[in-house]
N, C-alpha and C positions, 0 to 999 in steps of 0.2 A: 655495212648496213644495206647496200643494194641487194646483196646476195640473200640477206635475211628477209627483205621485203618480198623477193621473188619466191623464196621458199614458203613463206606464209600464204602468198597469193595462190601458189599451186595447191596448198592444203585446203584453202577455202573453196577452190573451184572443183576439187576432186574428192575431198574427204571432210565434210563439215564436222563429223564427229571428232576427227583428229584436231581440227582447229579449236574445238571447244575445250580441249585439254591444255591449250597453251595459256595457262594462267587464269582460266575460267572467265575469259572475256566475252564469251557468247558468240553465236554465229549470226552475222548480219544477213538481212534479206538482200538479194543480189539482182536488182532490176537490170543492171548492165555492168560490163566489165569496168567501165570508168568509175562507177560508184564503188565497186569492190576495191579498186586500187585506193580510193580515198579512205574507205573504212580501214583497210589494212594499214595505210600510213598512220592513221590515228591510233590503231591498235599498237603498232610498233612504237610510236611515240610514248604511249602510256606505259608499255613494258619497259622502255628505256628509262623513263622518268622514275618508275618504281625501283629499277635496278640501281640507278644512280643514287637515289635516296638511301637505299639499303647499304650501298658501299660507303656512302658518307657517314651514315650512322655507325657502321662497323669500325671505320677508321677513327671516328671521334671517340668511340668507347675504348678501342685498343690503345689510344694515346692518352686517354683521360688520366689514368693513374700516374703515368710519367709526368704529365703536365702539372698535376696537382702536387706531386712530390716536390717538383721544382718550385712551385709557388709557395708551398708551405715552408720550405727551407729559406726562401728569399724573404718572406714576410714575417718569419718568427725566428730570427737569428739568435736571439737571446735565449729562447727556450729550446730550440731544436738545432740539430746538426746532422750530418750524414755519417753512416757507418762506412767501413772500408768498401762495401759494395754499392754505396750511394743511397741506401735506404734510410728514411728519416728515423731518428732516435731522439729521445729526450736528453738534452745536454747535461753532462756531469752526473748522470744517474745510472746505476747498475742494479739489476734485480738479482736476488738470491732466493732459490726455492728451498725452503726448509733447511737453512744452514745450521750447523751444530753450534752450541754455545762457545766452544773453543774457536771456531772459525770466525764468529762475530767478534770475539774478544781480540783476535789478531787483527781483524779489520779496523776496529776502533783504535788499537795501538798504532796502526799505520796511518791514522788521521782520517779514516772514513767516518761519516756521521750516519746514524740510522735515521733516515728521514721519515720512514713509516714502516709499521709492522702489522700484518693482518693474519689472524688465525685462519687456517684453511680447513675446510670440511675434510675429515679423514685424518686430521692430525698435521702438526707442523705449522710453519708460517711462511708467508710471502714477505720478504724484507726488501725495502727500497733503501739502497745505500747511496749517499752523496759523496762524490769524490773529493779528496782534499784540494784546497786551493792550489792552483798551479799545475795540477795533474790532469792531463787530457782524459776524456771518457774512454778512449781506446786503451790508453796506458792503464787506467784504473781497472778495466775489465781484465786485462792481461795479468796485472799484479794479483788480483783476487783469485784467478784461476791457478796461477802458479803457487800461491800460498795454500790452496785447498783443491788439489787435483781431483778429488772425489766429489767435490761440491757441484751444484748446478747454478751457474751464473750466466747472465747475458745482458745485452743492451735492453733498454726499454723501447722497443720498436713500436711504430705506429701501424695500425691496420686501417685500410680504406674500404669504402663500399665497393661491391662488385657489380655495379650497374648504375644507370641514371634514370631519373624521372623528370618530367616537366610539371608535375603536380601530384596531388594525392590520387591514388588509383581508385577508380570507381568500380568496385567489384561487388558492392552490396554488403552491408554489415551483417555479421553473424553475432549471435548472443552466446554467452558462456552457458554450458549445460552440464551434464554429468559425464562428459567425455574426458579424454586423456589430458594430463597436465603437460604442456609443451613450453619449453624455454625458448626465448628469443633474445639473442644478443645483437644489438643494433643501436639506432638512435631511439629516442623516446617516441611514444605513440599516444595519440589523443583521439577521442571519439570512437573507439572501438569497444563495443560491449563484451567482446570475447576476452579482453584483457582484464584479468582479475587481480593482478599485482604488478607493481612497477617500482624499480629501484635505480637510483643514479650511482655511477661509479667514477665519473669524472667531474661532477659538479654537485652543488648542494641539493638540486632537485632535478628530476627528469625533464628534458627539453625535447619536445616533439619535432620530428623532421619528416620530410616526404618519403625518404627511403624506408625508414622504419615503419611508417604507416602503410606503405605499399606491401612490404614483406608480411606484416601482420595480417593484412586483409587477405592475402593469398593463402597464408597459413590457416586462417579461419575458414576459408572456403574449401580448402582441401580436407579439413577435418571438422565438419560441422559439429557444434556442441563442445569443442575443445576449450579448455581453460588455459589461456596464454599468460605466461609470466615474462615480463619484459625487463631486460637489463640494459639500461642506457649507458653505453661506454663513451659517448661523445659529449653530451651535455651542451650541445650548441657551440662547442669550442673548436677552433681550427686545429688545436693540438690534441683533440680527443682521439680515442681509439687506441690508446697505449696498450702494450702487453700487460702492464700491471693491472689496468682496468679490466682487460679481457680475462686474465687469470682469476681475479677476484669475482668477476661475474660468473665464471664457470663454477667456482666454489659455492657461491650463493645458490645457484640453480641446483647444484647437486644436493644441497641441504634441503631444498624445497621438494624433493622427490618427483622431479619431472621425469618423463619417460624418454623424451627426445629433445634435443637442443638444436636450434637452427642458427647458423652463423653465415650470413651472406656478406662476409668481409674477407679481405685478402691482405697478406703481408708476407715478409720473408720468414724463413725458419727461425724460431726462437726457442732456446732450450727450456726456458721457464714455462712458456705456454705449452710446449710439447709435453713437459712433465705433468702439468695440470690436466691436459687433455687425456693423457694416459691414465691418470687416476679416475677421471670421469668414465672413460670407456671401460675400465676394469670393474667399476661398480655396476655395469650393465646398462648405463644410459647411452643412447645412440646419438652421436654428434653428426649432423648433416651440414655440409658446407659447400658454398659455390666454388667452382674451380678457377674462376677468374676470366678476365676479358683481355689479357695482354697479347692475344694472338696465338695461332696454332703452333708456332715455333718457340713460344716462350717457355722459360724454365717453370717448374712446378711452383705454385703459390700455396700458402698455408693460411688456415689450418686444414684445408682440404687434402693436402698430401701427407699429413701425419698418419701413422699406422692406426687402423681402426676407425678412421673417419670416413663417412660416406660422401664421396665427391660427386657433385652434380653439374652437368653441362646444360646449356640451353639450346633449344631448337625454335624454328619459326613455325608459323601456322601450317606449313606443309611438311613438317617433320624433318627439315634440313637443319643441320647444326649451324649455329651462328658463326659467321665468318671470323669473329673476333675471339671465340671461345678457346681457352687453353686446352690442349690435348695431352694425353699421357696415361700411364697406368693408374693414376689417382682418380680417373673418371669411372664412376660406378653406375650412374643412371643419367638419362636425359629426360628433360621435361620442358614444357613451353617456357621460353625466355623472352618473348615479345608480347606485350599486352597493350592494346590500343585504347585511345580516348581516356586520358591523355597518354602520350607516348611513355611507355615503360619498357626498358630493354636491358638485357644482360643476364648473366648466369645467376645474379642475385635473386632474380624472380622465378628461377626454375627450382632453386633449392627448397623454398618453403612448400612447394607442391609435393616434393618427395618426402620432406619431413612430416607433413600432415598425413600423407597416405600411410607412412610407416606407423605413425602414432595411432591412426585409425584402425589399422589391421595388424600387420607384422612384416618384418623383413622378408620372411619366407614367402608370404603371399605376394609381396611386391615383386620378388624375383620371378615367381611363377607367372605373374601377369605381364612382365616386361615384353614389349614388342621389339623383336630383333631388327636393328637398322644397321646400315653400313655393311662391313664384312661379316660373314657368317660367324655367329657366336660373339663372345665378348671382344670388344676392340677398344682402342685408345681414343676413339672419337665419341662414340655413344655409350661406352661401357657395356652394361648388360642389356641396354635397350631403353626404349621409350616407355614412360609411365604417365598416367594422367591423360591419356589420349582423348578423353571426353572434352578436356579444356581446349584442345586443338580444334575440335569441331566447332566449339563456340566462338573461337577466334577467327574462323574463316569468314 
């Protein structure tokens, strides 16, 4: 710290312009050296406080998903359990993507119960199978896969938000116009005039939450006049965000002719969700997803890492990648991920900026406008570069 104070003092006495670049703190008037030392001490304290807060926020967000998974499993033991990798799944439940009649008959003969079946846009069905009594969820999945090697089966994993808020984001409300139809898979949204339709997939009716409201507000700001269709896959339930709900939400939005779908949620790889995402992408709908906040060394999170999905990382108001942001080949673009008053932070809030910009123009134009950051050309930290730079100026 002493060396830092001496360095800043030297800059103040010899190069006021250089001092002005150290965080935009301004250059104090210097009636005497003693006053300068005092001002520098205050400046160093302010920079240190800001850095400490940023580090605390980053650590909190990087640990948030792990802590929430632990709490979910502890508080909902009857409904949830962990898969072999420790990820939360719905207990005694296995998903099947468009199983054949013969496969379903074999499953019923083996004691499985069809708990639910939903027709999917584009054909086929999403079937929820309940395991026979006495058979573990892991064994149930293994048995179904062995009986139907060509089928698509998986656990019913949960997906969690990829950011946190301390309240509803104050971005100014937009009204729906004649703009593009954009899908949003998240929690419910209230009080946003840009939302023209909303449907629940985990509860009887949509339940608004602050995360969904923040993402919807950013989406509307990035694409003024857009018409937003919200799929609430949480329903205010601690066990919301299931793969079954996510797959049904994707199917519904596909039937509603949206051009872009924003998913500011993360979870483990799931074969059923992957198959549904593939169908959506194949139909020409662009899926944009947050890459997650588990830290730069974390494994890829999904749906951002599925083929064809546009993965988005977050940066701060100076264009620096968030310390907690996941990195890797799944990163396609960077956008502002910290929004002040109230505090809103995470890759969750970068994704809707990219989704809105793509819907408003096109992927090609977005690529052409991306500002290269980090290593020259595409890299695993910033992807193709920063988009929506005007929002960074507003955030400073």
